[in-house]
N, C-alpha and C positions, 0 to 999 in steps of 0.2 A: 811877374807881371807887367816891368815892361818888356823884356823880349817877348811875349806872348802879345802884347801892344805893338809890338814893331814886323811881327811878322803876320797880322790880321792886314795892317796897314801895306805893309807889303803887295797880299796876296789881293786886295780890296780892291784894287785898278783895276788886275787882270779878271777876274770875278766879274767884274761891272760890265768891264770889255763885251768878255766873251758871250754873257747873258742879253747883251744886246745887240748883238749879232746875234742869235737864236730866236727872241722874239720878231727880229724885223722879219726871217724869213717864215715867220707865222703870221703872216700877213700884219704885222703890227710897223712898218715901215721907219712911220715917224717917229718912233717909239725911243726915249732917251731912258739910262737904267743906272744907277750908280749906288754904291755902300756911299753913307755918308759915318762919318763917328761925332758926336755929344759931347765935345771936352771939356771936362770941368774945368773952372779957374782952377789957375797956375797954387798948385801945394795944398789944394783941395780935395783930390785923388781918393774914389769909395772905393775899397777893396771886396771884391765879392768872392765866392766859387767860381765866377766866370773872367776876373781879372779884375782892372780899370775900368774898360772901353764901354760905351753903350753903342755899337754899331745898329743901326737902320738903314732897310732897305727903299730907295727914292727911285718916283717913275714920273717919265714925262709921256702921254701919247700921243700929243697933239704940237700942228711946229707952234713956235712961240710961246708955250707954254713952260709954266718953273718947273724943274723938281720939287715932287710933293712926296710926304708920307705913302709911299705903297698902300698900305692896310687902311688907307682912307680916302682912297680916290680910284682903284681898280674896280672895276666891274667884273661878275662872276666870270664869265667867259675869259676876261684880259687877267684874272688871278689863278686861273686854271691854264692858261697860257702859260703866265711866265713860271707858277711850279711847273711843268713842261719841259721849260728850255732850262728853269735851275736844273732839273733830273736830270737834263739830257746833259747837261756841261757836270754835273758831280756824277755822273754813273757808276763811273769806276772807282771812286772814295767811298762812294755814301755808304749807310751801314742799315739802312731802311729796305728788308725782302722784299713788304708788299707796299704798290702804291696803288692808291684808289681815283680815279679823274672820276666824279659828278657831273656829265654834261660839259664836257671841257668842247663842246661843239655848238655853246652857246653865242648866239652874233655872229656863226663865222655859215659858211656854205661851201659847195662848188671846191674850186681851185685849193681855198684854204683849209677845208677837211680832209683832201686828199693827204696834204703836207702835214698836216696836224697825224695823221692816222699814220704816216712814214715814221715820223716822228717819235711816237706809241711805240711803235712795230722796234726802233732801235734802243728806245729807252729799256723794252722787254726782256733786251740780251742780256742784263742785266739785273732786271729786279721783275717779280712777277707785278704784271701792269692789270687793275681790274679796270674797264670803262664802261662807263653807263651812258650811250649815246642813238639818238635817234637817226644818225646819217650815215647812208649806205658806204659812201667813201672811208669812213671808220669803222666799221662793222669789217669791211673786208681784211682791214689790216691785222684784225687780233686772230691767232690763231685755233679760239676756240667759241663758238657764237652759244650764248645762254639766254633763253627768250622767257620777259619776268611779264604773266599774266595775272591780272586781279578777275575774281569770279566773285559776284552776290549769290551765296546760298542761303535761301531764309533770309534770316535778319544777319549774315556774318559774310563779312568780306573776309577771300582765300585768295594770298596770291601765292603764285606756285613760278617757282624757274625750273626751267628744262634747258637741260643741255641737246642741242639742235645735231640730227646727224645732218650729212652733205648736202641731201636731195632735200632736207627740209631750210637747213640755210639759204639756198637759193632761193628757194619760196619763198621765206622771210625777207632777202636783201628788195626780191620782185617786187615784193608789197610795200617796203620800202618806198620803192623808185616809181612806184606805180599806181598806187593806190587800193582800192579795194577790187576792182573786177583785175583780176591777174591776166596777162596775157604770155602766148611764147613769148613779143618780143623782148617783155620785160626780164623775164626769165633766162633768156639769152644773154641780156644787157647784164642779169648778175652773175650770169656763169664769168662772163670777159672781165667783168669787173675783180670776181675772187682769181681767175687766172692771170690776171696782171700783175697783182699785187704778189702773186708767189711765183711770178716770172721768172 
């Protein structure tokens, strides 16, 4: 337990610095991240299957705010980005095969969305990534694009999931960019976005 605790303390600072660096590239420029250990009073260590430590992730997202437990202060979008940063840092060591990001785009847009998309693509080199998103900048970074649709038939709601062809994908991204009326300009922009990611 003592050896495990010492090792945890050694890597905690490195992990905190790496996560902080990643979340700052995800447009959380003022964020601070740290791994904190709640030490038991001297001589009162409790031994469990996880050792004697009780580490917890702490976060501050704004200048002048103190670090607080991550589980209590992060918004849904912030949590998704922090999870993305964690997975990016731990990508080569993690044992999880599939990661699901549900609306990782919450509260972001534009350039941030593009950065998030690129990070998701990097994580997908080591894990299967499933990402639910409404932003074309993130959609373009995927290797496959599924459309989820709900339809009411009679008194039932049916949900369908369809793998899109390359042309259907262009149409869907154009719809996300341009709205109800699909124009050739929106389609061309969608093609450019896809080509830019594949570069």
